[in-house]
PDB file of N, CA, C and O in Angstrom:
ATOM      1  N   UNK A   1     212.170  60.812 107.751  1.00  0.00           N
ATOM      2  CA  UNK A   1     211.134  61.541 107.046  1.00  0.00           C
ATOM      3  C   UNK A   1     211.742  62.261 105.852  1.00  0.00           C
ATOM      4  O   UNK A   1     212.897  62.687 105.874  1.00  0.00           O
ATOM      5  N   UNK A   2     210.952  62.379 104.840  1.00  0.00           N
ATOM      6  CA  UNK A   2     211.395  63.108 103.664  1.00  0.00           C
ATOM      7  C   UNK A   2     211.072  64.585 103.840  1.00  0.00           C
ATOM      8  O   UNK A   2     210.277  64.960 104.703  1.00  0.00           O
ATOM      9  N   UNK A   3     211.697  65.422 103.012  1.00  0.00           N
ATOM     10  CA  UNK A   3     211.511  66.869 103.127  1.00  0.00           C
ATOM     11  C   UNK A   3     210.047  67.259 102.949  1.00  0.00           C
ATOM     12  O   UNK A   3     209.553  68.133 103.663  1.00  0.00           O
ATOM     13  N   UNK A   4     209.353  66.632 102.018  1.00  0.00           N
ATOM     14  CA  UNK A   4     207.945  66.976 101.798  1.00  0.00           C
ATOM     15  C   UNK A   4     207.111  66.702 103.041  1.00  0.00           C
ATOM     16  O   UNK A   4     206.216  67.481 103.369  1.00  0.00           O
ATOM     17  N   UNK A   5     207.390  65.618 103.727  1.00  0.00           N
ATOM     18  CA  UNK A   5     206.675  65.299 104.957  1.00  0.00           C
ATOM     19  C   UNK A   5     207.018  66.297 106.053  1.00  0.00           C
ATOM     20  O   UNK A   5     206.151  66.692 106.832  1.00  0.00           O
ATOM     21  N   UNK A   6     208.281  66.704 106.115  1.00  0.00           N
ATOM     22  CA  UNK A   6     208.706  67.658 107.135  1.00  0.00           C
ATOM     23  C   UNK A   6     208.115  69.040 106.881  1.00  0.00           C
ATOM     24  O   UNK A   6     207.799  69.761 107.827  1.00  0.00           O
ATOM     25  N   UNK A   7     207.965  69.413 105.626  1.00  0.00           N
ATOM     26  CA  UNK A   7     207.419  70.735 105.291  1.00  0.00           C
ATOM     27  C   UNK A   7     205.971  70.896 105.749  1.00  0.00           C
ATOM     28  O   UNK A   7     205.503  72.019 105.937  1.00  0.00           O
ATOM     29  N   UNK A   8     205.263  69.787 105.927  1.00  0.00           N
ATOM     30  CA  UNK A   8     203.873  69.837 106.367  1.00  0.00           C
ATOM     31  C   UNK A   8     203.746  70.099 107.864  1.00  0.00           C
ATOM     32  O   UNK A   8     202.666  70.445 108.340  1.00  0.00           O
ATOM     33  N   UNK A   9     204.833  69.937 108.607  1.00  0.00           N
ATOM     34  CA  UNK A   9     204.793  70.130 110.051  1.00  0.00           C
ATOM     35  C   UNK A   9     204.914  71.617 110.406  1.00  0.00           C
ATOM     36  O   UNK A   9     205.472  72.410 109.647  1.00  0.00           O
ATOM     37  N   UNK A  10     204.383  71.968 111.565  1.00  0.00           N
ATOM     38  CA  UNK A  10     204.498  73.343 112.044  1.00  0.00           C
ATOM     39  C   UNK A  10     205.887  73.545 112.660  1.00  0.00           C
ATOM     40  O   UNK A  10     206.637  72.592 112.871  1.00  0.00           O
ATOM     41  N   UNK A  11     206.199  74.791 112.935  1.00  0.00           N
ATOM     42  CA  UNK A  11     207.499  75.110 113.518  1.00  0.00           C
ATOM     43  C   UNK A  11     207.652  74.434 114.876  1.00  0.00           C
ATOM     44  O   UNK A  11     208.722  73.913 115.190  1.00  0.00           O
ATOM     45  N   UNK A  12     206.615  74.438 115.665  1.00  0.00           N
ATOM     46  CA  UNK A  12     206.658  73.814 116.992  1.00  0.00           C
ATOM     47  C   UNK A  12     206.885  72.306 116.874  1.00  0.00           C
ATOM     48  O   UNK A  12     207.660  71.733 117.640  1.00  0.00           O
ATOM     49  N   UNK A  13     206.217  71.669 115.926  1.00  0.00           N
ATOM     50  CA  UNK A  13     206.390  70.234 115.715  1.00  0.00           C
ATOM     51  C   UNK A  13     207.814  69.917 115.252  1.00  0.00           C
ATOM     52  O   UNK A  13     208.401  68.915 115.663  1.00  0.00           O
ATOM     53  N   UNK A  14     208.358  70.778 114.397  1.00  0.00           N
ATOM     54  CA  UNK A  14     209.736  70.592 113.934  1.00  0.00           C
ATOM     55  C   UNK A  14     210.723  70.700 115.092  1.00  0.00           C
ATOM     56  O   UNK A  14     211.658  69.905 115.193  1.00  0.00           O
ATOM     57  N   UNK A  15     210.515  71.678 115.959  1.00  0.00           N
ATOM     58  CA  UNK A  15     211.406  71.859 117.096  1.00  0.00           C
ATOM     59  C   UNK A  15     211.321  70.680 118.053  1.00  0.00           C
ATOM     60  O   UNK A  15     212.337  70.244 118.593  1.00  0.00           O
ATOM     61  N   UNK A  16     210.128  70.168 118.263  1.00  0.00           N
ATOM     62  CA  UNK A  16     209.953  68.993 119.115  1.00  0.00           C
ATOM     63  C   UNK A  16     210.636  67.784 118.504  1.00  0.00           C
ATOM     64  O   UNK A  16     211.315  67.031 119.203  1.00  0.00           O
ATOM     65  N   UNK A  17     210.461  67.595 117.208  1.00  0.00           N
ATOM     66  CA  UNK A  17     211.091  66.471 116.497  1.00  0.00           C
ATOM     67  C   UNK A  17     212.614  66.594 116.562  1.00  0.00           C
ATOM     68  O   UNK A  17     213.315  65.593 116.714  1.00  0.00           O
ATOM     69  N   UNK A  18     213.122  67.817 116.446  1.00  0.00           N
ATOM     70  CA  UNK A  18     214.562  68.053 116.517  1.00  0.00           C
ATOM     71  C   UNK A  18     215.117  67.646 117.883  1.00  0.00           C
ATOM     72  O   UNK A  18     216.165  67.005 117.960  1.00  0.00           O
ATOM     73  N   UNK A  19     214.430  68.010 118.942  1.00  0.00           N
ATOM     74  CA  UNK A  19     214.870  67.640 120.282  1.00  0.00           C
ATOM     75  C   UNK A  19     214.874  66.123 120.456  1.00  0.00           C
ATOM     76  O   UNK A  19     215.800  65.567 121.047  1.00  0.00           O
ATOM     77  N   UNK A  20     213.844  65.454 119.946  1.00  0.00           N
ATOM     78  CA  UNK A  20     213.782  63.988 120.026  1.00  0.00           C
ATOM     79  C   UNK A  20     214.939  63.348 119.270  1.00  0.00           C
ATOM     80  O   UNK A  20     215.547  62.388 119.744  1.00  0.00           O
ATOM     81  N   UNK A  21     215.239  63.888 118.089  1.00  0.00           N
ATOM     82  CA  UNK A  21     216.330  63.331 117.286  1.00  0.00           C
ATOM     83  C   UNK A  21     217.689  63.549 117.947  1.00  0.00           C
ATOM     84  O   UNK A  21     218.556  62.678 117.889  1.00  0.00           O
ATOM     85  N   UNK A  22     217.872  64.698 118.568  1.00  0.00           N
ATOM     86  CA  UNK A  22     219.137  64.954 119.258  1.00  0.00           C
ATOM     87  C   UNK A  22     219.323  63.987 120.421  1.00  0.00           C
ATOM     88  O   UNK A  22     220.432  63.520 120.678  1.00  0.00           O
ATOM     89  N   UNK A  23     218.232  63.690 121.120  1.00  0.00           N
ATOM     90  CA  UNK A  23     218.304  62.726 122.211  1.00  0.00           C
ATOM     91  C   UNK A  23     218.608  61.323 121.671  1.00  0.00           C
ATOM     92  O   UNK A  23     219.401  60.584 122.253  1.00  0.00           O
ATOM     93  N   UNK A  24     217.974  60.970 120.562  1.00  0.00           N
ATOM     94  CA  UNK A  24     218.233  59.676 119.937  1.00  0.00           C
ATOM     95  C   UNK A  24     219.687  59.574 119.470  1.00  0.00           C
ATOM     96  O   UNK A  24     220.324  58.532 119.628  1.00  0.00           O
ATOM     97  N   UNK A  25     220.201  60.648 118.904  1.00  0.00           N
ATOM     98  CA  UNK A  25     221.591  60.665 118.451  1.00  0.00           C
ATOM     99  C   UNK A  25     222.550  60.478 119.627  1.00  0.00           C
ATOM    100  O   UNK A  25     223.542  59.757 119.522  1.00  0.00           O
ATOM    101  N   UNK A  26     222.247  61.128 120.730  1.00  0.00           N
ATOM    102  CA  UNK A  26     223.062  60.964 121.932  1.00  0.00           C
ATOM    103  C   UNK A  26     223.071  59.504 122.374  1.00  0.00           C
ATOM    104  O   UNK A  26     224.124  58.953 122.693  1.00  0.00           O
ATOM    105  N   UNK A  27     221.894  58.880 122.390  1.00  0.00           N
ATOM    106  CA  UNK A  27     221.797  57.478 122.804  1.00  0.00           C
ATOM    107  C   UNK A  27     222.547  56.555 121.843  1.00  0.00           C
ATOM    108  O   UNK A  27     223.201  55.604 122.270  1.00  0.00           O
ATOM    109  N   UNK A  28     222.449  56.839 120.554  1.00  0.00           N
ATOM    110  CA  UNK A  28     223.166  56.032 119.574  1.00  0.00           C
ATOM    111  C   UNK A  28     224.675  56.143 119.752  1.00  0.00           C
ATOM    112  O   UNK A  28     225.394  55.148 119.659  1.00  0.00           O
ATOM    113  N   UNK A  29     225.144  57.345 120.006  1.00  0.00           N
ATOM    114  CA  UNK A  29     226.582  57.544 120.225  1.00  0.00           C
ATOM    115  C   UNK A  29     227.043  56.825 121.483  1.00  0.00           C
ATOM    116  O   UNK A  29     228.135  56.259 121.525  1.00  0.00           O
ATOM    117  N   UNK A  30     226.194  56.854 122.509  1.00  0.00           N
ATOM    118  CA  UNK A  30     226.520  56.157 123.744  1.00  0.00           C
ATOM    119  C   UNK A  30     226.594  54.652 123.498  1.00  0.00           C
ATOM    120  O   UNK A  30     227.494  53.981 124.005  1.00  0.00           O
ATOM    121  N   UNK A  31     225.659  54.127 122.730  1.00  0.00           N
ATOM    122  CA  UNK A  31     225.665  52.705 122.391  1.00  0.00           C
ATOM    123  C   UNK A  31     226.912  52.347 121.586  1.00  0.00           C
ATOM    124  O   UNK A  31     227.508  51.288 121.784  1.00  0.00           O
ATOM    125  N   UNK A  32     227.292  53.230 120.688  1.00  0.00           N
ATOM    126  CA  UNK A  32     228.491  52.970 119.873  1.00  0.00           C
ATOM    127  C   UNK A  32     229.739  52.933 120.757  1.00  0.00           C
ATOM    128  O   UNK A  32     230.615  52.089 120.569  1.00  0.00           O
ATOM    129  N   UNK A  33     229.812  53.841 121.709  1.00  0.00           N
ATOM    130  CA  UNK A  33     230.972  53.898 122.587  1.00  0.00           C
ATOM    131  C   UNK A  33     231.073  52.651 123.467  1.00  0.00           C
ATOM    132  O   UNK A  33     232.170  52.227 123.830  1.00  0.00           O
ATOM    133  N   UNK A  34     229.934  52.075 123.803  1.00  0.00           N
ATOM    134  CA  UNK A  34     229.943  50.878 124.649  1.00  0.00           C
ATOM    135  C   UNK A  34     229.849  49.594 123.832  1.00  0.00           C
ATOM    136  O   UNK A  34     229.607  48.519 124.381  1.00  0.00           O
ATOM    137  N   UNK A  35     230.041  49.710 122.519  1.00  0.00           N
ATOM    138  CA  UNK A  35     230.019  48.566 121.598  1.00  0.00           C
ATOM    139  C   UNK A  35     228.710  47.773 121.636  1.00  0.00           C
ATOM    140  O   UNK A  35     228.727  46.549 121.509  1.00  0.00           O
ATOM    141  N   UNK A  36     227.591  48.454 121.807  1.00  0.00           N
ATOM    142  CA  UNK A  36     226.295  47.790 121.801  1.00  0.00           C
ATOM    143  C   UNK A  36     225.455  48.204 120.593  1.00  0.00           C
ATOM    144  O   UNK A  36     224.310  47.772 120.465  1.00  0.00           O
ATOM    145  N   UNK A  37     225.998  49.021 119.722  1.00  0.00           N
ATOM    146  CA  UNK A  37     225.254  49.508 118.567  1.00  0.00           C
ATOM    147  C   UNK A  37     225.240  48.436 117.483  1.00  0.00           C
ATOM    148  O   UNK A  37     226.287  47.994 117.010  1.00  0.00           O
ATOM    149  N   UNK A  38     224.015  48.023 117.096  1.00  0.00           N
ATOM    150  CA  UNK A  38     223.873  46.971 116.096  1.00  0.00           C
ATOM    151  C   UNK A  38     223.965  47.516 114.673  1.00  0.00           C
ATOM    152  O   UNK A  38     224.573  46.886 113.808  1.00  0.00           O
ATOM    153  N   UNK A  39     223.371  48.677 114.426  1.00  0.00           N
ATOM    154  CA  UNK A  39     223.338  49.249 113.082  1.00  0.00           C
ATOM    155  C   UNK A  39     224.029  50.612 113.114  1.00  0.00           C
ATOM    156  O   UNK A  39     223.414  51.617 113.470  1.00  0.00           O
ATOM    157  N   UNK A  40     225.286  50.642 112.747  1.00  0.00           N
ATOM    158  CA  UNK A  40     226.037  51.898 112.813  1.00  0.00           C
ATOM    159  C   UNK A  40     225.553  52.915 111.782  1.00  0.00           C
ATOM    160  O   UNK A  40     225.834  54.107 111.916  1.00  0.00           O
ATOM    161  N   UNK A  41     224.839  52.468 110.768  1.00  0.00           N
ATOM    162  CA  UNK A  41     224.285  53.373 109.759  1.00  0.00           C
ATOM    163  C   UNK A  41     223.184  54.254 110.336  1.00  0.00           C
ATOM    164  O   UNK A  41     222.875  55.306 109.776  1.00  0.00           O
ATOM    165  N   UNK A  42     222.596  53.837 111.442  1.00  0.00           N
ATOM    166  CA  UNK A  42     221.503  54.594 112.057  1.00  0.00           C
ATOM    167  C   UNK A  42     221.973  55.981 112.490  1.00  0.00           C
ATOM    168  O   UNK A  42     221.198  56.936 112.439  1.00  0.00           O
ATOM    169  N   UNK A  43     223.215  56.102 112.910  1.00  0.00           N
ATOM    170  CA  UNK A  43     223.746  57.412 113.310  1.00  0.00           C
ATOM    171  C   UNK A  43     223.716  58.361 112.128  1.00  0.00           C
ATOM    172  O   UNK A  43     223.320  59.518 112.271  1.00  0.00           O
ATOM    173  N   UNK A  44     224.127  57.888 110.965  1.00  0.00           N
ATOM    174  CA  UNK A  44     224.133  58.722 109.760  1.00  0.00           C
ATOM    175  C   UNK A  44     222.714  59.168 109.395  1.00  0.00           C
ATOM    176  O   UNK A  44     222.497  60.323 109.030  1.00  0.00           O
ATOM    177  N   UNK A  45     221.768  58.264 109.494  1.00  0.00           N
ATOM    178  CA  UNK A  45     220.379  58.569 109.158  1.00  0.00           C
ATOM    179  C   UNK A  45     219.830  59.664 110.074  1.00  0.00           C
ATOM    180  O   UNK A  45     219.182  60.602 109.611  1.00  0.00           O
ATOM    181  N   UNK A  46     220.090  59.537 111.359  1.00  0.00           N
ATOM    182  CA  UNK A  46     219.590  60.522 112.325  1.00  0.00           C
ATOM    183  C   UNK A  46     220.260  61.873 112.101  1.00  0.00           C
ATOM    184  O   UNK A  46     219.598  62.908 112.185  1.00  0.00           O
ATOM    185  N   UNK A  47     221.558  61.882 111.817  1.00  0.00           N
ATOM    186  CA  UNK A  47     222.258  63.143 111.574  1.00  0.00           C
ATOM    187  C   UNK A  47     221.706  63.863 110.349  1.00  0.00           C
ATOM    188  O   UNK A  47     221.592  65.088 110.347  1.00  0.00           O
ATOM    189  N   UNK A  48     221.364  63.105 109.307  1.00  0.00           N
ATOM    190  CA  UNK A  48     220.792  63.720 108.110  1.00  0.00           C
ATOM    191  C   UNK A  48     219.421  64.315 108.389  1.00  0.00           C
ATOM    192  O   UNK A  48     219.082  65.381 107.875  1.00  0.00           O
ATOM    193  N   UNK A  49     218.633  63.623 109.207  1.00  0.00           N
ATOM    194  CA  UNK A  49     217.313  64.161 109.516  1.00  0.00           C
ATOM    195  C   UNK A  49     217.422  65.418 110.377  1.00  0.00           C
ATOM    196  O   UNK A  49     216.627  66.345 110.223  1.00  0.00           O
ATOM    197  N   UNK A  50     218.395  65.455 111.275  1.00  0.00           N
ATOM    198  CA  UNK A  50     218.644  66.668 112.063  1.00  0.00           C
ATOM    199  C   UNK A  50     218.997  67.818 111.125  1.00  0.00           C
ATOM    200  O   UNK A  50     218.505  68.933 111.298  1.00  0.00           O
ATOM    201  N   UNK A  51     219.836  67.558 110.147  1.00  0.00           N
ATOM    202  CA  UNK A  51     220.229  68.593 109.187  1.00  0.00           C
ATOM    203  C   UNK A  51     219.031  69.073 108.372  1.00  0.00           C
ATOM    204  O   UNK A  51     218.899  70.268 108.109  1.00  0.00           O
ATOM    205  N   UNK A  52     218.161  68.152 107.972  1.00  0.00           N
ATOM    206  CA  UNK A  52     216.970  68.539 107.211  1.00  0.00           C
ATOM    207  C   UNK A  52     216.075  69.471 108.032  1.00  0.00           C
ATOM    208  O   UNK A  52     215.584  70.480 107.526  1.00  0.00           O
ATOM    209  N   UNK A  53     215.872  69.121 109.291  1.00  0.00           N
ATOM    210  CA  UNK A  53     215.015  69.945 110.143  1.00  0.00           C
ATOM    211  C   UNK A  53     215.655  71.302 110.383  1.00  0.00           C
ATOM    212  O   UNK A  53     214.965  72.322 110.359  1.00  0.00           O
ATOM    213  N   UNK A  54     216.966  71.332 110.614  1.00  0.00           N
ATOM    214  CA  UNK A  54     217.651  72.615 110.793  1.00  0.00           C
ATOM    215  C   UNK A  54     217.523  73.481 109.548  1.00  0.00           C
ATOM    216  O   UNK A  54     217.363  74.697 109.652  1.00  0.00           O
ATOM    217  N   UNK A  55     217.593  72.868 108.378  1.00  0.00           N
ATOM    218  CA  UNK A  55     217.430  73.608 107.126  1.00  0.00           C
ATOM    219  C   UNK A  55     216.033  74.210 107.033  1.00  0.00           C
ATOM    220  O   UNK A  55     215.874  75.375 106.669  1.00  0.00           O
ATOM    221  N   UNK A  56     215.030  73.415 107.364  1.00  0.00           N
ATOM    222  CA  UNK A  56     213.659  73.931 107.319  1.00  0.00           C
ATOM    223  C   UNK A  56     213.437  75.047 108.328  1.00  0.00           C
ATOM    224  O   UNK A  56     212.768  76.035 108.024  1.00  0.00           O
ATOM    225  N   UNK A  57     213.987  74.900 109.517  1.00  0.00           N
ATOM    226  CA  UNK A  57     213.832  75.952 110.523  1.00  0.00           C
ATOM    227  C   UNK A  57     214.506  77.247 110.071  1.00  0.00           C
ATOM    228  O   UNK A  57     214.005  78.336 110.352  1.00  0.00           O
ATOM    229  N   UNK A  58     215.628  77.138 109.379  1.00  0.00           N
ATOM    230  CA  UNK A  58     216.296  78.314 108.833  1.00  0.00           C
ATOM    231  C   UNK A  58     215.447  78.952 107.738  1.00  0.00           C
ATOM    232  O   UNK A  58     215.332  80.177 107.675  1.00  0.00           O
ATOM    233  N   UNK A  59     214.854  78.132 106.881  1.00  0.00           N
ATOM    234  CA  UNK A  59     213.970  78.655 105.833  1.00  0.00           C
ATOM    235  C   UNK A  59     212.792  79.401 106.442  1.00  0.00           C
ATOM    236  O   UNK A  59     212.418  80.477 105.975  1.00  0.00           O
ATOM    237  N   UNK A  60     212.213  78.825 107.485  1.00  0.00           N
ATOM    238  CA  UNK A  60     211.074  79.463 108.153  1.00  0.00           C
ATOM    239  C   UNK A  60     211.510  80.798 108.749  1.00  0.00           C
ATOM    240  O   UNK A  60     210.787  81.789 108.648  1.00  0.00           O
ATOM    241  N   UNK A  61     212.678  80.828 109.363  1.00  0.00           N
ATOM    242  CA  UNK A  61     213.189  82.051 109.962  1.00  0.00           C
ATOM    243  C   UNK A  61     213.414  83.121 108.895  1.00  0.00           C
ATOM    244  O   UNK A  61     213.116  84.294 109.117  1.00  0.00           O
ATOM    245  N   UNK A  62     213.939  82.714 107.737  1.00  0.00           N
ATOM    246  CA  UNK A  62     214.206  83.674 106.649  1.00  0.00           C
ATOM    247  C   UNK A  62     212.920  84.201 106.021  1.00  0.00           C
ATOM    248  O   UNK A  62     212.904  85.312 105.492  1.00  0.00           O
ATOM    249  N   UNK A  63     211.856  83.427 106.070  1.00  0.00           N
ATOM    250  CA  UNK A  63     210.578  83.844 105.504  1.00  0.00           C
ATOM    251  C   UNK A  63     209.802  84.742 106.446  1.00  0.00           C
ATOM    252  O   UNK A  63     208.766  85.285 106.064  1.00  0.00           O
ATOM    253  N   UNK A  64     210.269  84.903 107.634  1.00  0.00           N
ATOM    254  CA  UNK A  64     209.577  85.779 108.557  1.00  0.00           C
ATOM    255  C   UNK A  64     208.647  85.042 109.491  1.00  0.00           C
ATOM    256  O   UNK A  64     207.703  85.633 110.016  1.00  0.00           O
ATOM    257  N   UNK A  65     208.893  83.768 109.709  1.00  0.00           N
ATOM    258  CA  UNK A  65     208.138  82.988 110.695  1.00  0.00           C
ATOM    259  C   UNK A  65     206.648  82.985 110.395  1.00  0.00           C
ATOM    260  O   UNK A  65     205.849  83.326 111.268  1.00  0.00           O
ATOM    261  N   UNK A  66     206.254  82.608 109.185  1.00  0.00           N
ATOM    262  CA  UNK A  66     204.867  82.626 108.756  1.00  0.00           C
ATOM    263  C   UNK A  66     204.043  81.459 109.281  1.00  0.00           C
ATOM    264  O   UNK A  66     202.818  81.490 109.169  1.00  0.00           O
ATOM    265  N   UNK A  67     204.676  80.416 109.856  1.00  0.00           N
ATOM    266  CA  UNK A  67     203.933  79.256 110.339  1.00  0.00           C
ATOM    267  C   UNK A  67     203.376  79.481 111.696  1.00  0.00           C
ATOM    268  O   UNK A  67     202.721  78.597 112.248  1.00  0.00           O
TER     269      UNK A  67
END
């Protein structure tokens, strides 16, 4: 997702999406360790999206939790 799409989500939706991405990242790492990962670039993509969501959650926290 792009930042503009993420900004439209509520704080609760962002937190839920973050948990899903962390679980996906865990599964991807497990697949990589067992040599079953087909697209190693997918790990990078998921890590960037986790960082984007963490950035937005920090922005929301700094604004005083207006969502």
